[in-house]
C-alpha positions as CSV (number, residue, x, y, z in Angstrom):
1,M,-149.6,55.9,-45.1
2,R,-152.5,58.2,-44.1
3,I,-154.4,59.9,-47.2
4,P,-155.9,63.5,-46.2
5,P,-159.6,63.3,-46.8
6,S,-161.8,65.8,-48.5
7,S,-164.5,64.3,-46.5
8,P,-164.6,62.4,-43.0
9,S,-166.6,59.9,-44.4
10,F,-165.4,58.3,-48.0
11,P,-162.2,59.2,-50.2
12,G,-162.9,61.5,-53.1
13,G,-165.6,63.1,-51.1
14,S,-168.5,60.4,-51.0
15,K,-169.5,57.2,-52.8
16,S,-172.1,58.9,-55.0
17,R,-169.3,61.4,-55.7
18,V,-166.6,59.1,-57.0
19,T,-169.2,57.4,-59.0
20,K,-170.5,60.4,-60.9
21,A,-166.4,61.3,-61.4
22,G,-166.4,57.9,-62.9
23,E,-169.4,58.2,-65.3
24,R,-167.7,61.6,-66.6
25,V,-164.7,60.0,-67.4
26,R,-166.5,57.4,-69.1
27,Q,-168.4,60.3,-71.4
28,G,-165.4,62.1,-71.9
29,T,-166.5,64.9,-69.7
30,A,-164.3,64.7,-66.5
31,A,-163.3,67.8,-65.0
32,P,-160.2,68.5,-62.9
33,E,-162.3,68.1,-60.0
34,D,-163.5,64.8,-61.0
35,L,-159.8,63.3,-61.6
36,A,-158.9,65.2,-58.1
37,A,-161.8,63.1,-56.8
38,I,-160.9,59.5,-58.1
39,E,-157.1,59.8,-58.0
40,E,-157.9,60.3,-53.8
41,W,-160.2,57.7,-54.1
42,R,-157.7,55.4,-55.9
43,S,-154.6,56.6,-53.7
44,A,-156.7,55.6,-50.7
45,H,-156.5,51.8,-51.7
46,R,-153.1,51.9,-50.8
47,Y,-153.7,51.6,-47.0
48,V,-155.8,49.1,-47.5
49,L,-153.1,47.2,-49.7
50,N,-150.5,47.5,-47.5
51,T,-152.6,46.3,-44.5
52,F,-153.7,42.9,-46.5
53,Q,-149.8,42.9,-47.8
54,T,-149.0,42.7,-44.2
55,I,-151.6,39.9,-43.3
56,L,-150.6,37.4,-45.9
57,R,-147.0,38.0,-45.9
58,N,-146.8,37.1,-42.0
59,R,-149.3,33.5,-43.0
60,T,-147.0,32.7,-45.9
61,R,-143.4,33.3,-43.7
62,G,-141.4,30.4,-44.2
63,D,-143.6,29.3,-47.3
64,S,-142.8,28.7,-50.8
65,I,-145.2,31.2,-51.8
66,T,-144.8,34.4,-53.6
67,V,-146.4,37.5,-52.8
68,A,-146.9,40.6,-54.3
69,Q,-149.2,43.4,-55.0
70,R,-150.2,46.0,-57.3
71,H,-151.9,49.1,-57.4
72,K,-154.3,49.6,-60.6
73,R,-153.3,52.2,-63.0
74,Q,-155.3,55.2,-63.7
75,R,-155.2,54.2,-67.5
76,T,-156.4,51.0,-66.7
77,I,-159.3,52.0,-64.6
78,F,-160.6,54.3,-67.1
79,N,-160.0,51.8,-69.9
80,K,-162.2,49.5,-67.8
81,L,-165.0,52.0,-67.5
82,R,-165.1,52.8,-70.9
83,R,-164.9,48.9,-72.0
84,L,-168.0,47.8,-69.4
85,P,-170.4,50.3,-69.3
86,G,-172.3,48.8,-66.5
87,M,-169.5,49.4,-64.2
88,N,-169.8,51.5,-61.2
89,L,-166.5,53.1,-60.5
90,V,-166.9,52.5,-56.3
91,R,-167.8,49.0,-57.3
92,M,-165.1,47.9,-59.0
93,D,-163.1,45.2,-56.5
94,D,-159.5,44.9,-58.2
95,V,-158.2,48.4,-57.9
96,A,-156.0,47.2,-55.5
97,G,-154.8,43.7,-55.5
98,C,-152.4,41.5,-53.4
99,R,-151.1,38.3,-55.7
100,L,-150.0,34.8,-54.7
101,I,-148.4,32.5,-56.7
102,F,-148.0,28.9,-55.8
103,E,-145.9,25.7,-56.5
104,S,-149.1,23.5,-57.1
105,I,-152.8,23.7,-56.8
106,E,-152.8,21.2,-53.9
107,H,-151.0,23.9,-52.2
108,L,-153.3,26.9,-53.6
109,R,-156.2,25.2,-51.9
110,A,-154.6,24.4,-48.8
111,F,-153.6,27.6,-48.2
112,R,-157.0,29.5,-49.3
113,A,-158.7,27.2,-47.0
114,K,-156.5,28.2,-44.1
115,V,-157.6,31.9,-44.7
116,H,-160.8,31.2,-44.9
117,A,-161.6,29.3,-41.8
118,S,-159.2,32.1,-39.6
119,R,-160.5,34.8,-37.9
120,F,-160.6,37.6,-40.5
121,R,-162.6,40.9,-39.6
122,H,-162.7,42.1,-43.4
123,R,-165.6,40.7,-45.2
124,L,-165.6,37.9,-48.2
125,R,-167.9,39.5,-50.5
126,H,-168.8,36.5,-52.0
127,D,-169.4,32.6,-52.3
128,A,-166.2,30.8,-52.1
129,D,-166.6,29.3,-55.9
130,K,-167.7,32.5,-57.6
131,Y,-164.4,33.4,-58.9
132,D,-163.1,30.0,-59.2
133,Y,-161.7,29.9,-62.3
134,I,-159.1,26.6,-61.8
135,K,-162.8,24.5,-61.4
136,K,-164.3,26.5,-64.6
137,P,-161.5,28.5,-66.5
138,K,-162.7,31.5,-68.5
139,A,-163.4,31.0,-72.6
140,T,-160.0,32.8,-72.8
141,G,-157.8,30.2,-71.1
142,Y,-157.7,32.2,-67.5
143,R,-157.2,29.8,-64.7
144,G,-156.6,31.1,-60.8
145,I,-158.8,32.0,-58.1
146,H,-159.7,35.4,-57.3
147,D,-161.4,36.7,-53.5
148,V,-162.6,40.0,-53.0
149,Y,-162.6,41.2,-49.2
150,E,-164.6,44.5,-48.3
151,Y,-161.9,46.3,-45.6
152,D,-164.0,46.4,-42.3
153,V,-162.2,48.7,-39.1
154,N,-162.9,49.8,-35.8
155,S,-160.8,52.6,-35.4
156,A,-162.2,56.3,-35.9
157,T,-158.8,57.3,-37.2
158,N,-158.6,54.6,-40.2
159,A,-162.6,55.0,-40.9
160,L,-162.3,56.9,-43.6
161,F,-161.1,53.3,-45.6
162,K,-163.9,51.0,-44.4
163,G,-165.8,49.6,-47.6
164,L,-163.1,49.7,-49.8
165,Y,-162.4,46.6,-52.0
166,I,-159.3,44.4,-52.2
167,E,-159.0,41.3,-54.7
168,I,-156.5,38.5,-53.7
169,Q,-155.5,36.5,-56.7
170,Y,-154.2,32.7,-56.2
171,R,-152.3,31.3,-59.1
172,T,-149.9,28.5,-59.5
173,L,-146.3,28.9,-61.2
174,I,-148.0,27.0,-64.6
175,Q,-151.3,29.6,-64.5
176,H,-149.0,32.6,-63.9
177,A,-146.6,31.6,-66.9
178,W,-149.9,31.8,-69.2
179,A,-151.2,35.3,-67.6
180,T,-147.8,36.7,-68.3
181,A,-147.6,35.2,-72.1
182,V,-151.3,37.1,-72.6
183,E,-150.0,40.2,-71.3
184,V,-146.9,40.3,-73.5
185,V,-149.3,39.7,-76.1
186,G,-150.7,42.6,-75.4
187,L,-147.6,44.7,-75.0
188,I,-146.2,43.3,-78.7
189,T,-149.1,43.2,-80.9
190,E,-152.4,45.2,-81.5
191,S,-154.5,42.7,-79.8
192,Q,-155.9,42.2,-76.6
193,P,-156.5,38.4,-76.1
194,K,-157.1,39.0,-72.3
195,F,-160.3,41.2,-73.4
196,E,-160.8,39.5,-76.3
197,Q,-160.1,42.7,-78.6
198,G,-158.1,42.2,-81.6
199,D,-157.0,39.5,-84.3
200,R,-159.1,36.5,-82.6
201,R,-156.3,34.0,-83.6
202,Y,-153.9,35.1,-80.7
203,G,-156.9,34.2,-78.4
204,E,-157.1,31.3,-79.7
205,A,-153.9,30.1,-79.6
206,L,-153.6,31.1,-75.7
207,A,-157.0,29.2,-75.0
208,L,-154.7,26.0,-76.8
209,A,-152.0,26.7,-74.7
210,S,-154.1,26.8,-71.3
211,E,-155.1,23.8,-72.4
212,L,-151.8,22.4,-73.1
213,L,-150.7,23.7,-69.7
214,S,-153.6,22.2,-67.5
215,R,-153.5,18.6,-69.2
216,A,-149.5,17.8,-69.0
217,H,-148.7,19.9,-66.0
218,E,-151.6,20.0,-63.6
219,G,-153.6,16.7,-64.9
220,M,-156.8,18.5,-65.6
221,K,-158.8,19.6,-68.3
222,G,-159.0,23.4,-68.8
223,P,-161.0,25.6,-70.9
224,L,-161.6,23.2,-73.9
225,P,-162.4,20.0,-71.9
226,L,-163.8,18.1,-75.1
227,L,-161.2,18.0,-77.2
228,E,-158.7,15.4,-77.7
229,D,-155.5,15.6,-76.4
230,S,-154.4,15.3,-80.5
231,E,-156.4,17.9,-81.0
232,V,-155.6,20.5,-78.7
233,V,-151.8,20.2,-80.1
234,E,-152.6,20.1,-83.7
235,Q,-155.3,22.8,-83.6
236,F,-152.5,24.8,-81.5
237,D,-149.6,24.1,-83.9
238,K,-151.7,25.5,-86.8
239,I,-152.6,28.8,-85.4
240,D,-148.9,29.0,-83.9
241,A,-147.5,28.5,-87.5
242,E,-150.1,31.1,-88.7
243,L,-149.0,33.8,-86.3
244,S,-145.1,33.0,-85.3
245,L,-146.4,33.1,-81.7
246,M,-144.0,31.2,-80.1
247,Q,-140.9,32.5,-82.1
248,T,-142.1,35.6,-81.9
249,L,-141.9,35.5,-77.7
250,T,-138.4,33.6,-77.8
251,A,-136.7,36.1,-80.2
252,L,-137.8,39.1,-77.5
253,N,-134.8,40.6,-75.7
254,L,-135.1,40.3,-72.2
255,V,-134.3,43.4,-70.1
256,K,-131.1,43.2,-68.2
257,D,-132.0,45.5,-65.8
258,V,-131.2,44.8,-62.3
259,V,-134.1,45.6,-60.1
260,T,-133.1,47.3,-57.1
261,L,-134.0,45.4,-53.5
262,Q,-136.0,49.0,-52.5
263,R,-139.5,47.5,-51.9
264,N,-141.4,50.1,-53.7
265,I,-140.7,50.5,-57.3
266,I,-142.3,51.9,-60.6
267,L,-141.9,50.0,-63.7
268,I,-142.3,52.3,-66.9
269,L,-143.2,50.5,-70.3
270,P,-142.6,53.3,-73.0
271,E,-144.5,53.0,-76.2
272,Q,-141.5,52.9,-78.1
273,G,-140.5,49.9,-76.1
274,G,-137.8,49.5,-73.2
275,L,-138.0,49.7,-69.6
276,E,-137.5,52.4,-67.1
277,I,-137.1,51.5,-63.2
278,V,-137.7,54.6,-60.6
279,S,-136.8,53.3,-57.1
280,C,-138.4,55.2,-54.2
281,K,-137.7,55.6,-50.7
282,N,-141.3,54.4,-49.2
283,A,-145.0,54.1,-50.4
284,K,-146.1,57.7,-49.8
285,E,-143.0,58.8,-52.1
286,A,-143.9,56.2,-54.5
287,V,-147.9,57.0,-54.6
288,A,-147.1,60.5,-55.3
289,K,-144.5,59.7,-57.5
290,L,-147.0,57.5,-59.6
291,F,-149.6,60.2,-60.0
292,V,-146.9,62.7,-61.7
293,L,-145.5,60.5,-64.0
294,E,-149.3,59.3,-65.1
295,K,-149.8,62.9,-66.2
296,E,-146.2,63.2,-67.6
297,R,-146.6,60.5,-69.6
298,P,-150.0,59.1,-70.4
299,E,-148.4,57.3,-73.6
300,S,-146.3,54.7,-71.2
301,D,-147.5,51.8,-69.2
302,I,-146.8,52.6,-65.5
303,V,-147.4,50.4,-62.6
304,L,-146.1,50.7,-59.3
305,V,-145.4,47.5,-57.4
306,R,-144.0,46.3,-54.2
307,A,-142.4,43.0,-53.2
308,G,-140.0,41.1,-51.1
309,S,-137.0,41.2,-53.7
310,S,-135.9,42.0,-56.7
311,D,-136.9,38.1,-57.6
312,A,-139.9,38.6,-56.2
313,I,-140.7,41.4,-58.5
314,R,-139.2,39.8,-61.4
315,L,-141.8,36.8,-61.1
316,A,-144.8,38.4,-60.2
317,F,-144.4,41.2,-62.6
318,R,-142.9,39.3,-65.5
319,N,-144.4,40.7,-68.3
320,Y,-143.1,44.2,-67.5
321,F,-139.5,42.7,-68.2
322,S,-140.9,41.0,-71.8
323,D,-140.3,37.4,-70.1
324,A,-142.3,34.9,-71.4
325,Q,-139.6,32.3,-71.5
326,D,-140.8,29.8,-68.6
327,F,-144.3,30.1,-70.9
328,I,-142.4,28.7,-73.9
329,R,-140.9,26.2,-72.2
330,L,-144.2,24.8,-70.3
331,V,-145.8,24.6,-73.6
332,E,-143.1,22.9,-75.5
333,E,-142.8,20.3,-72.4
334,A,-146.6,20.2,-72.5
335,R,-146.6,19.0,-76.5
336,S,-144.0,16.5,-75.9
337,A,-145.7,14.9,-73.2
338,L,-149.2,14.7,-75.0
339,T,-147.6,13.8,-78.4
340,G,-144.8,11.6,-77.2
341,T,-142.4,13.4,-79.1
342,E,-138.8,15.4,-78.7
343,K,-139.5,18.9,-77.4
344,R,-139.2,21.5,-80.9
345,V,-136.1,23.8,-81.1
346,L,-137.6,27.3,-81.8
């Protein structure tokens, strides 16, 4: 996909132009031309995203690894700018992302080591352990590994995209189930435990759930390593009883829409609930439609996704289907394993 540049050197005009536009968004003074510059810059990441997605699909062919990609939503970018006063928009490194989901930590680390050892023109921007949240889980309970690459190219035709960033996320199925539950909680409550906002009890419950999953399913300590197994279960049960978190997640009605097998789709989660699915013939049409929908429906949560099949889309973006069933099952199995008791009936 080609993005018509406003300048031959950088999408959006220049790095300084995009940076200033981002600062005006933060200040609430963005003019239409600022928003246009940001859209051009954000849209350019689609080319880099498709390049990395192709590389990763080739390397995972025949392997039991789920690969999906996502383009950060305009609203999410703006919220991040406002949440993080020191964030420079041009240096935001997760505007484009590829997610790989593995059956085990061993499988994840082996595949990532091969990627790091291979001949790869694009530059890894950090030490290998910097974003290893499996070795050092976040206080929120998040576990996984992120790699940030800087796109590089010799082609004069594609020189426009040189220097754009892309994030690769590595997660296991266990870690992905937890991250999905966090997203769902953010959708169905007034709290955002992902950003440590709102009722702190949701964040505490999810951190304890991460510890349960880490110990019972992956044989390692998580974000709360000093607690005894019994303490983890007791504290989780106490907060869960206050919030009715597990019962709430269990009671969610799963969306039954069948996702088309077309590879480019837009998921729309209206403020009043439900899910709408828009299918697009190709990436160019999808990006154009995405920008139109974001302007027409600013109250909705809208995301452009791409994956190889409907099953892969459901797995990689399960939060948009309000589907925390894997999380519920895994937590109950973990409680049973750590306490030596039967699983509860929720």
